[in-house]
C-alpha positions, 0 to 999 in steps of 0.5 A: 770621252772628255767634254772638250772631245765631245764639244770640240773645246772652245771656239774662240778662247780669249785670255783677258789677263793671266788669270782670266780666260773666256771660252765663249761658245763651243766649237760644236755650237759654232759648227751647228750655227754655220750649218744653220746659215746654210739652211737659211740661205735658201730663199724658199726655205721652210722647215720644222725648226726642231728637226733643223736644229737637231740636224745642224747639231748632227752635222756639227758632231760629224765635223768634230769627229772628222777633225779627230780622224785627220 
């Protein structure tokens, strides 16, 4: 499995000039961050951050896998 398959590739690639490409964060990181926003949107949210972070990346992995099935 390639690294791009595992991470979804770059989330926001940008070609600065013909010889320089900035890849930025991976799509996996972007998806995990969006999952975290969902957790944190609850005003009474409390939780173990290590567990939440692991769950956010599990959700991101599931989203990447679902993209491959489409």
